[in-house]
N, CA, C and O atoms as CSV, one atom per row, in Angstrom:
chain,resi,resn,atom,element,x,y,z
A,1,MET,N,N,132.870,64.154,65.444
A,1,MET,CA,C,131.751,64.311,66.333
A,1,MET,C,C,130.519,63.661,65.697
A,1,MET,O,O,130.254,63.853,64.510
A,2,LYS,N,N,129.778,62.902,66.479
A,2,LYS,CA,C,128.590,62.238,65.963
A,2,LYS,C,C,127.500,63.263,65.664
A,2,LYS,O,O,127.499,64.367,66.209
A,3,LYS,N,N,126.570,62.877,64.786
A,3,LYS,CA,C,125.497,63.774,64.407
A,3,LYS,C,C,124.656,64.192,65.604
A,3,LYS,O,O,124.286,65.360,65.725
A,4,THR,N,N,124.351,63.243,66.493
A,4,THR,CA,C,123.499,63.573,67.635
A,4,THR,C,C,124.207,64.528,68.581
A,4,THR,O,O,123.574,65.433,69.125
A,5,GLN,N,N,125.494,64.349,68.787
A,5,GLN,CA,C,126.240,65.261,69.653
A,5,GLN,C,C,126.283,66.659,69.048
A,5,GLN,O,O,126.132,67.662,69.747
A,6,LYS,N,N,126.491,66.704,67.738
A,6,LYS,CA,C,126.555,67.981,67.038
A,6,LYS,C,C,125.203,68.702,67.122
A,6,LYS,O,O,125.150,69.910,67.355
A,7,ARG,N,N,124.117,67.952,66.931
A,7,ARG,CA,C,122.782,68.545,66.999
A,7,ARG,C,C,122.441,68.995,68.415
A,7,ARG,O,O,121.836,70.051,68.599
A,8,ASN,N,N,122.821,68.209,69.409
A,8,ASN,CA,C,122.549,68.605,70.796
A,8,ASN,C,C,123.312,69.875,71.159
A,8,ASN,O,O,122.780,70.744,71.850
A,9,ARG,N,N,124.559,69.985,70.695
A,9,ARG,CA,C,125.349,71.184,70.951
A,9,ARG,C,C,124.726,72.388,70.268
A,9,ARG,O,O,124.631,73.466,70.855
A,10,LEU,N,N,124.300,72.200,69.021
A,10,LEU,CA,C,123.674,73.283,68.276
A,10,LEU,C,C,122.360,73.694,68.934
A,10,LEU,O,O,122.033,74.880,68.977
A,11,MET,N,N,121.605,72.724,69.445
A,11,MET,CA,C,120.343,73.037,70.109
A,11,MET,C,C,120.586,73.855,71.370
A,11,MET,O,O,119.856,74.812,71.627
A,12,SER,N,N,121.586,73.505,72.152
A,12,SER,CA,C,121.856,74.259,73.380
A,12,SER,C,C,122.329,75.683,73.057
A,12,SER,O,O,121.956,76.631,73.748
A,13,VAL,N,N,123.133,75.832,72.028
A,13,VAL,CA,C,123.592,77.169,71.633
A,13,VAL,C,C,122.424,77.998,71.110
A,13,VAL,O,O,122.330,79.192,71.395
A,14,PHE,N,N,121.542,77.372,70.352
A,14,PHE,CA,C,120.392,78.089,69.796
A,14,PHE,C,C,119.436,78.512,70.913
A,14,PHE,O,O,118.848,79.591,70.843
A,15,LYS,N,N,119.277,77.686,71.928
A,15,LYS,CA,C,118.416,78.061,73.052
A,15,LYS,C,C,119.009,79.232,73.831
A,15,LYS,O,O,118.273,80.099,74.302
A,16,LYS,N,N,120.319,79.260,73.967
A,16,LYS,CA,C,120.962,80.395,74.629
A,16,LYS,C,C,120.750,81.670,73.803
A,16,LYS,O,O,120.534,82.748,74.356
A,17,TYR,N,N,120.814,81.534,72.494
A,17,TYR,CA,C,120.566,82.650,71.574
A,17,TYR,C,C,119.159,83.212,71.797
A,17,TYR,O,O,118.975,84.429,71.822
A,18,ILE,N,N,118.177,82.341,71.956
A,18,ILE,CA,C,116.802,82.770,72.192
A,18,ILE,C,C,116.663,83.408,73.576
A,18,ILE,O,O,116.000,84.434,73.721
A,19,ARG,N,N,117.285,82.804,74.593
A,19,ARG,CA,C,117.214,83.346,75.962
A,19,ARG,C,C,117.771,84.763,76.042
A,19,ARG,O,O,117.268,85.590,76.803
A,20,LEU,N,N,118.792,85.038,75.269
A,20,LEU,CA,C,119.397,86.376,75.270
A,20,LEU,C,C,118.569,87.400,74.502
A,20,LEU,O,O,118.845,88.598,74.566
A,21,GLY,N,N,117.564,86.937,73.781
A,21,GLY,CA,C,116.714,87.841,73.012
A,21,GLY,C,C,117.357,88.337,71.747
A,21,GLY,O,O,117.029,89.425,71.273
A,22,LEU,N,N,118.267,87.566,71.185
A,22,LEU,CA,C,118.985,87.994,69.980
A,22,LEU,C,C,118.197,87.728,68.698
A,22,LEU,O,O,118.660,88.073,67.611
A,23,TYR,N,N,117.029,87.127,68.806
A,23,TYR,CA,C,116.242,86.809,67.626
A,23,TYR,C,C,115.522,88.030,67.058
A,23,TYR,O,O,114.934,87.947,65.979
A,24,ARG,N,N,115.556,89.134,67.747
A,24,ARG,CA,C,114.924,90.357,67.237
A,24,ARG,C,C,115.743,90.894,66.065
A,24,ARG,O,O,116.970,90.968,66.135
A,25,GLU,N,N,115.062,91.262,65.007
A,25,GLU,CA,C,115.757,91.673,63.782
A,25,GLU,C,C,116.395,93.064,63.879
A,25,GLU,O,O,117.298,93.369,63.100
A,26,LYS,N,N,115.966,93.888,64.783
A,26,LYS,CA,C,116.427,95.279,64.842
A,26,LYS,C,C,117.759,95.452,65.568
A,26,LYS,O,O,118.292,96.561,65.594
A,27,LEU,N,N,118.302,94.415,66.146
A,27,LEU,CA,C,119.552,94.544,66.897
A,27,LEU,C,C,120.739,94.712,65.961
A,27,LEU,O,O,120.833,94.047,64.930
A,28,ASP,N,N,121.641,95.610,66.334
A,28,ASP,CA,C,122.855,95.773,65.553
A,28,ASP,C,C,123.980,94.956,66.186
A,28,ASP,O,O,123.807,94.372,67.256
A,29,VAL,N,N,125.112,94.921,65.530
A,29,VAL,CA,C,126.231,94.093,65.956
A,29,VAL,C,C,126.727,94.493,67.339
A,29,VAL,O,O,127.084,93.629,68.140
A,30,PHE,N,N,126.752,95.786,67.629
A,30,PHE,CA,C,127.288,96.251,68.905
A,30,PHE,C,C,126.423,95.820,70.082
A,30,PHE,O,O,126.944,95.405,71.117
A,31,SER,N,N,125.099,95.915,69.930
A,31,SER,CA,C,124.221,95.494,71.021
A,31,SER,C,C,124.250,93.980,71.191
A,31,SER,O,O,124.146,93.481,72.312
A,32,VAL,N,N,124.389,93.247,70.095
A,32,VAL,CA,C,124.505,91.798,70.186
A,32,VAL,C,C,125.780,91.408,70.922
A,32,VAL,O,O,125.760,90.537,71.791
A,33,CYS,N,N,126.882,92.052,70.575
A,33,CYS,CA,C,128.161,91.741,71.239
A,33,CYS,C,C,128.127,92.080,72.722
A,33,CYS,O,O,128.700,91.354,73.533
A,34,SER,N,N,127.466,93.168,73.087
A,34,SER,CA,C,127.410,93.522,74.504
A,34,SER,C,C,126.547,92.534,75.282
A,34,SER,O,O,126.865,92.215,76.428
A,35,ARG,N,N,125.468,92.045,74.686
A,35,ARG,CA,C,124.644,91.035,75.356
A,35,ARG,C,C,125.400,89.723,75.508
A,35,ARG,O,O,125.335,89.071,76.551
A,36,ILE,N,N,126.112,89.347,74.461
A,36,ILE,CA,C,126.870,88.095,74.520
A,36,ILE,C,C,127.989,88.211,75.548
A,36,ILE,O,O,128.224,87.281,76.321
A,37,ARG,N,N,128.673,89.337,75.560
A,37,ARG,CA,C,129.788,89.532,76.495
A,37,ARG,C,C,129.322,89.432,77.943
A,37,ARG,O,O,130.043,88.905,78.790
A,38,GLY,N,N,128.140,89.926,78.230
A,38,GLY,CA,C,127.639,89.907,79.594
A,38,GLY,C,C,127.105,88.569,80.054
A,38,GLY,O,O,126.887,88.379,81.251
A,39,SER,N,N,126.885,87.631,79.139
A,39,SER,CA,C,126.232,86.381,79.539
A,39,SER,C,C,127.065,85.125,79.306
A,39,SER,O,O,126.791,84.094,79.921
A,40,CYS,N,N,128.056,85.178,78.451
A,40,CYS,CA,C,128.849,83.982,78.147
A,40,CYS,C,C,130.088,83.929,79.033
A,40,CYS,O,O,130.735,84.946,79.284
A,41,ARG,N,N,130.399,82.746,79.493
A,41,ARG,CA,C,131.544,82.577,80.391
A,41,ARG,C,C,132.856,82.410,79.647
A,41,ARG,O,O,133.898,82.878,80.104
A,42,THR,N,N,132.808,81.745,78.500
A,42,THR,CA,C,134.041,81.477,77.761
A,42,THR,C,C,133.982,82.121,76.383
A,42,THR,O,O,132.913,82.491,75.896
A,43,LEU,N,N,135.135,82.245,75.776
A,43,LEU,CA,C,135.218,82.793,74.428
A,43,LEU,C,C,134.561,81.861,73.410
A,43,LEU,O,O,133.922,82.324,72.465
A,44,GLU,N,N,134.716,80.552,73.601
A,44,GLU,CA,C,134.121,79.584,72.682
A,44,GLU,C,C,132.593,79.658,72.703
A,44,GLU,O,O,131.943,79.577,71.661
A,45,GLU,N,N,132.037,79.812,73.896
A,45,GLU,CA,C,130.582,79.936,74.020
A,45,GLU,C,C,130.093,81.216,73.350
A,45,GLU,O,O,129.049,81.220,72.698
A,46,ALA,N,N,130.835,82.285,73.508
A,46,ALA,CA,C,130.478,83.557,72.876
A,46,ALA,C,C,130.545,83.451,71.359
A,46,ALA,O,O,129.684,83.986,70.661
A,47,LYS,N,N,131.558,82.766,70.847
A,47,LYS,CA,C,131.672,82.578,69.398
A,47,LYS,C,C,130.516,81.735,68.867
A,47,LYS,O,O,129.997,82.004,67.783
A,48,ASP,N,N,130.110,80.716,69.626
A,48,ASP,CA,C,128.986,79.874,69.206
A,48,ASP,C,C,127.703,80.683,69.082
A,48,ASP,O,O,126.990,80.576,68.084
A,49,VAL,N,N,127.410,81.494,70.099
A,49,VAL,CA,C,126.179,82.292,70.092
A,49,VAL,C,C,126.234,83.349,68.988
A,49,VAL,O,O,125.236,83.586,68.308
A,50,PHE,N,N,127.386,83.981,68.808
A,50,PHE,CA,C,127.510,84.977,67.743
A,50,PHE,C,C,127.346,84.327,66.372
A,50,PHE,O,O,126.762,84.930,65.472
A,51,ALA,N,N,127.850,83.113,66.203
A,51,ALA,CA,C,127.705,82.413,64.929
A,51,ALA,C,C,126.237,82.097,64.637
A,51,ALA,O,O,125.814,82.155,63.483
A,52,VAL,N,N,125.459,81.765,65.667
A,52,VAL,CA,C,124.023,81.536,65.459
A,52,VAL,C,C,123.344,82.832,65.038
A,52,VAL,O,O,122.526,82.833,64.119
A,53,TRP,N,N,123.679,83.940,65.707
A,53,TRP,CA,C,123.080,85.222,65.343
A,53,TRP,C,C,123.428,85.594,63.901
A,53,TRP,O,O,122.567,86.031,63.138
A,54,GLU,N,N,124.676,85.418,63.545
A,54,GLU,CA,C,125.126,85.750,62.186
A,54,GLU,C,C,124.451,84.846,61.150
A,54,GLU,O,O,124.077,85.309,60.072
A,55,THR,N,N,124.296,83.574,61.471
A,55,THR,CA,C,123.623,82.647,60.560
A,55,THR,C,C,122.182,83.075,60.334
A,55,THR,O,O,121.723,83.121,59.192
A,56,CYS,N,N,121.467,83.388,61.398
A,56,CYS,CA,C,120.074,83.823,61.270
A,56,CYS,C,C,119.966,85.122,60.489
A,56,CYS,O,O,119.050,85.295,59.685
A,57,ARG,N,N,120.892,86.025,60.725
A,57,ARG,CA,C,120.888,87.305,60.006
A,57,ARG,C,C,121.113,87.085,58.510
A,57,ARG,O,O,120.428,87.680,57.678
A,58,ILE,N,N,122.061,86.243,58.182
A,58,ILE,CA,C,122.356,85.968,56.769
A,58,ILE,C,C,121.187,85.256,56.093
A,58,ILE,O,O,120.865,85.549,54.941
A,59,LEU,N,N,120.550,84.323,56.800
A,59,LEU,CA,C,119.400,83.628,56.220
A,59,LEU,C,C,118.252,84.595,55.953
A,59,LEU,O,O,117.570,84.477,54.935
A,60,ARG,N,N,118.030,85.551,56.859
A,60,ARG,CA,C,116.986,86.546,56.621
A,60,ARG,C,C,117.330,87.426,55.434
A,60,ARG,O,O,116.462,87.729,54.616
A,61,LEU,N,N,118.597,87.844,55.329
A,61,LEU,CA,C,119.011,88.720,54.233
A,61,LEU,C,C,118.938,88.027,52.880
A,61,LEU,O,O,118.645,88.662,51.866
A,62,CYS,N,N,119.203,86.724,52.865
A,62,CYS,CA,C,119.181,85.965,51.616
A,62,CYS,C,C,117.776,85.505,51.225
A,62,CYS,O,O,117.582,84.948,50.145
A,63,GLY,N,N,116.809,85.734,52.092
A,63,GLY,CA,C,115.449,85.306,51.788
A,63,GLY,C,C,115.191,83.845,52.101
A,63,GLY,O,O,114.235,83.270,51.581
A,64,ARG,N,N,116.011,83.232,52.931
A,64,ARG,CA,C,115.832,81.825,53.305
A,64,ARG,C,C,115.077,81.710,54.630
A,64,ARG,O,O,115.434,80.896,55.481
A,65,THR,N,N,114.043,82.519,54.802
A,65,THR,CA,C,113.306,82.523,56.066
A,65,THR,C,C,112.582,81.210,56.307
A,65,THR,O,O,112.371,80.835,57.461
A,66,GLU,N,N,112.192,80.492,55.244
A,66,GLU,CA,C,111.512,79.209,55.447
A,66,GLU,C,C,112.441,78.205,56.122
A,66,GLU,O,O,111.998,77.398,56.940
A,67,SER,N,N,113.723,78.253,55.784
A,67,SER,CA,C,114.699,77.377,56.443
A,67,SER,C,C,114.897,77.795,57.888
A,67,SER,O,O,115.034,76.948,58.770
A,68,LEU,N,N,114.911,79.084,58.131
A,68,LEU,CA,C,115.085,79.585,59.491
A,68,LEU,C,C,113.893,79.227,60.370
A,68,LEU,O,O,114.075,78.807,61.512
A,69,VAL,N,N,112.679,79.388,59.854
A,69,VAL,CA,C,111.479,79.044,60.618
A,69,VAL,C,C,111.442,77.546,60.901
A,69,VAL,O,O,111.116,77.130,62.013
A,70,LEU,N,N,111.769,76.751,59.913
A,70,LEU,CA,C,111.818,75.299,60.096
A,70,LEU,C,C,112.819,74.926,61.185
A,70,LEU,O,O,112.528,74.091,62.041
A,71,PHE,N,N,113.976,75.535,61.153
A,71,PHE,CA,C,115.015,75.273,62.147
A,71,PHE,C,C,114.530,75.626,63.552
A,71,PHE,O,O,114.739,74.866,64.498
A,72,GLU,N,N,113.881,76.782,63.681
A,72,GLU,CA,C,113.369,77.192,64.985
A,72,GLU,C,C,112.289,76.245,65.487
A,72,GLU,O,O,112.282,75.893,66.667
A,73,ARG,N,N,111.388,75.833,64.625
A,73,ARG,CA,C,110.293,74.958,65.039
A,73,ARG,C,C,110.783,73.575,65.471
A,73,ARG,O,O,110.255,72.994,66.419
A,74,ILE,N,N,111.764,73.067,64.796
A,74,ILE,CA,C,112.240,71.719,65.121
A,74,ILE,C,C,113.146,71.736,66.342
A,74,ILE,O,O,113.026,70.868,67.206
A,75,TYR,N,N,114.040,72.692,66.431
A,75,TYR,CA,C,114.998,72.703,67.530
A,75,TYR,C,C,114.470,73.356,68.798
A,75,TYR,O,O,115.008,73.101,69.875
A,76,LEU,N,N,113.445,74.182,68.713
A,76,LEU,CA,C,112.953,74.871,69.902
A,76,LEU,C,C,111.599,74.383,70.363
A,76,LEU,O,O,110.899,75.098,71.080
A,77,ASP,N,N,111.222,73.207,69.978
A,77,ASP,CA,C,109.902,72.671,70.311
A,77,ASP,C,C,109.917,71.944,71.653
A,77,ASP,O,O,109.248,70.921,71.795
A,78,GLY,N,N,110.648,72.433,72.622
A,78,GLY,CA,C,110.737,71.780,73.920
A,78,GLY,C,C,112.040,71.024,74.064
A,78,GLY,O,O,112.915,71.090,73.200
A,79,SER,N,N,112.155,70.312,75.153
A,79,SER,CA,C,113.389,69.577,75.409
A,79,SER,C,C,113.389,68.241,74.669
A,79,SER,O,O,112.341,67.716,74.291
A,80,VAL,N,N,114.567,67.722,74.478
A,80,VAL,CA,C,114.715,66.433,73.802
A,80,VAL,C,C,114.332,65.338,74.792
A,80,VAL,O,O,114.895,65.253,75.883
A,81,ARG,N,N,113.375,64.505,74.405
A,81,ARG,CA,C,112.892,63.465,75.297
A,81,ARG,C,C,113.550,62.122,75.036
A,81,ARG,O,O,113.829,61.371,75.970
A,82,GLY,N,N,113.793,61.825,73.797
A,82,GLY,CA,C,114.363,60.531,73.453
A,82,GLY,C,C,115.400,60.655,72.367
A,82,GLY,O,O,115.765,61.748,71.935
A,83,GLN,N,N,115.864,59.495,71.940
A,83,GLN,CA,C,116.934,59.486,70.955
A,83,GLN,C,C,116.453,59.983,69.593
A,83,GLN,O,O,117.209,60.637,68.875
A,84,ASN,N,N,115.220,59.684,69.233
A,84,ASN,CA,C,114.716,60.042,67.907
A,84,ASN,C,C,113.769,61.233,67.941
A,84,ASN,O,O,112.955,61.398,67.032
A,85,ASP,N,N,113.859,62.053,68.958
A,85,ASP,CA,C,112.922,63.158,69.117
A,85,ASP,C,C,113.038,64.184,67.995
A,85,ASP,O,O,112.023,64.645,67.473
A,86,ILE,N,N,114.241,64.540,67.625
A,86,ILE,CA,C,114.443,65.501,66.532
A,86,ILE,C,C,113.894,64.928,65.228
A,86,ILE,O,O,113.273,65.646,64.444
A,87,SER,N,N,114.117,63.660,65.002
A,87,SER,CA,C,113.614,63.019,63.785
A,87,SER,C,C,112.089,63.043,63.740
A,87,SER,O,O,111.497,63.293,62.690
A,88,MET,N,N,111.463,62.786,64.872
A,88,MET,CA,C,110.003,62.799,64.896
A,88,MET,C,C,109.457,64.211,64.696
A,88,MET,O,O,108.416,64.390,64.064
A,89,ARG,N,N,110.145,65.197,65.225
A,89,ARG,CA,C,109.726,66.585,64.998
A,89,ARG,C,C,109.820,66.942,63.520
A,89,ARG,O,O,108.950,67.625,62.981
A,90,ALA,N,N,110.881,66.474,62.870
A,90,ALA,CA,C,111.053,66.751,61.442
A,90,ALA,C,C,109.944,66.095,60.631
A,90,ALA,O,O,109.417,66.701,59.699
A,91,VAL,N,N,109.586,64.865,60.976
A,91,VAL,CA,C,108.508,64.158,60.267
A,91,VAL,C,C,107.181,64.881,60.487
A,91,VAL,O,O,106.416,65.080,59.543
A,92,ARG,N,N,106.907,65.277,61.744
A,92,ARG,CA,C,105.670,65.999,62.043
A,92,ARG,C,C,105.596,67.321,61.286
A,92,ARG,O,O,104.545,67.683,60.755
A,93,TYR,N,N,106.715,68.038,61.239
A,93,TYR,CA,C,106.740,69.315,60.525
A,93,TYR,C,C,106.479,69.095,59.037
A,93,TYR,O,O,105.741,69.859,58.415
A,94,ALA,N,N,107.074,68.067,58.473
A,94,ALA,CA,C,106.884,67.785,57.049
A,94,ALA,C,C,105.416,67.484,56.740
A,94,ALA,O,O,104.872,67.983,55.755
A,95,HIS,N,N,104.784,66.676,57.574
A,95,HIS,CA,C,103.382,66.331,57.329
A,95,HIS,C,C,102.462,67.525,57.562
A,95,HIS,O,O,101.496,67.724,56.826
A,96,LYS,N,N,102.761,68.311,58.578
A,96,LYS,CA,C,101.910,69.451,58.906
A,96,LYS,C,C,101.953,70.529,57.831
A,96,LYS,O,O,100.946,71.190,57.579
A,97,HIS,N,N,103.111,70.713,57.192
A,97,HIS,CA,C,103.277,71.769,56.201
A,97,HIS,C,C,103.309,71.250,54.762
A,97,HIS,O,O,103.716,71.970,53.850
A,98,ASN,N,N,102.883,70.011,54.562
A,98,ASN,CA,C,102.822,69.396,53.224
A,98,ASN,C,C,104.150,69.465,52.482
A,98,ASN,O,O,104.206,69.827,51.307
A,99,LEU,N,N,105.200,69.115,53.181
A,99,LEU,CA,C,106.532,69.068,52.581
A,99,LEU,C,C,107.013,67.632,52.538
A,99,LEU,O,O,106.568,66.783,53.311
A,100,ASP,N,N,107.918,67.382,51.631
A,100,ASP,CA,C,108.576,66.092,51.617
A,100,ASP,C,C,109.570,66.055,52.778
A,100,ASP,O,O,110.214,67.057,53.091
A,101,GLU,N,N,109.682,64.912,53.396
A,101,GLU,CA,C,110.585,64.785,54.546
A,101,GLU,C,C,112.031,65.092,54.157
A,101,GLU,O,O,112.783,65.664,54.946
A,102,ARG,N,N,112.415,64.711,52.943
A,102,ARG,CA,C,113.782,64.996,52.481
A,102,ARG,C,C,114.036,66.490,52.368
A,102,ARG,O,O,115.151,66.953,52.609
A,103,THR,N,N,112.999,67.255,51.998
A,103,THR,CA,C,113.134,68.706,51.921
A,103,THR,C,C,113.412,69.292,53.292
A,103,THR,O,O,114.241,70.192,53.431
A,104,VAL,N,N,112.722,68.784,54.309
A,104,VAL,CA,C,112.945,69.257,55.676
A,104,VAL,C,C,114.381,68.993,56.085
A,104,VAL,O,O,115.037,69.873,56.642
A,105,TRP,N,N,114.885,67.782,55.815
A,105,TRP,CA,C,116.260,67.448,56.196
A,105,TRP,C,C,117.286,68.244,55.407
A,105,TRP,O,O,118.338,68.597,55.939
A,106,ARG,N,N,116.988,68.534,54.131
A,106,ARG,CA,C,117.901,69.355,53.332
A,106,ARG,C,C,117.989,70.771,53.884
A,106,ARG,O,O,119.072,71.350,53.972
A,107,ARG,N,N,116.831,71.322,54.255
A,107,ARG,CA,C,116.834,72.679,54.808
A,107,ARG,C,C,117.556,72.720,56.147
A,107,ARG,O,O,118.295,73.666,56.420
A,108,LEU,N,N,117.353,71.714,56.981
A,108,LEU,CA,C,118.077,71.660,58.252
A,108,LEU,C,C,119.579,71.540,58.024
A,108,LEU,O,O,120.372,72.197,58.699
A,109,ALA,N,N,119.961,70.705,57.079
A,109,ALA,CA,C,121.383,70.537,56.777
A,109,ALA,C,C,121.977,71.836,56.238
A,109,ALA,O,O,123.128,72.162,56.528
A,110,TYR,N,N,121.199,72.573,55.460
A,110,TYR,CA,C,121.679,73.852,54.934
A,110,TYR,C,C,121.965,74.830,56.072
A,110,TYR,O,O,123.014,75.473,56.095
A,111,VAL,N,N,121.026,74.939,57.016
A,111,VAL,CA,C,121.210,75.861,58.141
A,111,VAL,C,C,122.393,75.420,58.996
A,111,VAL,O,O,123.218,76.244,59.391
A,112,GLU,N,N,122.474,74.138,59.278
A,112,GLU,CA,C,123.595,73.627,60.080
A,112,GLU,C,C,124.924,73.851,59.371
A,112,GLU,O,O,125.923,74.180,60.011
A,113,GLY,N,N,124.941,73.676,58.058
A,113,GLY,CA,C,126.163,73.909,57.283
A,113,GLY,C,C,126.579,75.370,57.301
A,113,GLY,O,O,127.765,75.682,57.416
A,114,GLN,N,N,125.608,76.261,57.188
A,114,GLN,CA,C,125.916,77.689,57.252
A,114,GLN,C,C,126.467,78.065,58.626
A,114,GLN,O,O,127.407,78.852,58.737
A,115,TYR,N,N,125.875,77.496,59.655
A,115,TYR,CA,C,126.371,77.754,61.015
A,115,TYR,C,C,127.817,77.285,61.150
A,115,TYR,O,O,128.653,78.007,61.693
A,116,GLU,N,N,128.118,76.088,60.664
A,116,GLU,CA,C,129.477,75.547,60.775
A,116,GLU,C,C,130.488,76.404,60.014
A,116,GLU,O,O,131.603,76.621,60.489
A,117,ILE,N,N,130.103,76.887,58.841
A,117,ILE,CA,C,130.997,77.736,58.054
A,117,ILE,C,C,131.301,79.033,58.799
A,117,ILE,O,O,132.453,79.458,58.878
A,118,ILE,N,N,130.265,79.653,59.339
A,118,ILE,CA,C,130.453,80.911,60.062
A,118,ILE,C,C,131.252,80.670,61.338
A,118,ILE,O,O,132.115,81.475,61.691
A,119,ARG,N,N,130.973,79.574,62.027
A,119,ARG,CA,C,131.687,79.270,63.272
A,119,ARG,C,C,133.182,79.047,63.004
A,119,ARG,O,O,134.029,79.510,63.768
A,120,LYS,N,N,133.494,78.343,61.928
A,120,LYS,CA,C,134.909,78.113,61.584
A,120,LYS,C,C,135.591,79.417,61.190
A,120,LYS,O,O,136.776,79.600,61.468
A,121,SER,N,N,134.866,80.319,60.549
A,121,SER,CA,C,135.466,81.593,60.160
A,121,SER,C,C,135.800,82.455,61.372
A,121,SER,O,O,136.697,83.296,61.304
A,122,LEU,N,N,135.089,82.257,62.481
A,122,LEU,CA,C,135.377,83.025,63.697
A,122,LEU,C,C,136.628,82.530,64.407
A,122,LEU,O,O,137.182,83.250,65.237
A,123,ASP,N,N,137.086,81.323,64.104
A,123,ASP,CA,C,138.277,80.781,64.745
A,123,ASP,C,C,139.568,81.275,64.116
A,123,ASP,O,O,140.641,81.089,64.690
A,124,ARG,N,N,139.488,81.889,62.971
A,124,ARG,CA,C,140.697,82.339,62.289
A,124,ARG,C,C,141.331,83.493,62.978
A,124,ARG,O,O,142.363,83.991,62.526
């Protein structure tokens, strides 16, 4: 799968996660599962949304909130307008927060990697 396809899929799953209101920290596993069950049509879609919730939960528990905030700001900053829109958001975020652009991409790759690991573990 190409990087852009993978990112677009992750963006759509993350937006569904936000629409369901799963970003609240006080939700337990049972309430998350009941919300996902009521809104997802397929098992694969439900696994994707649950993997995003689990990734965000693990990042908060590990103290990687800066990566989580960066991920939310770049992927939830509106709809994708062009081919390089995500790249431009990453550059803008780096300049706005006095970060090196490579640091922004490393943090994004870390979050995406954690999501992929959790998603693959749900397929077993």
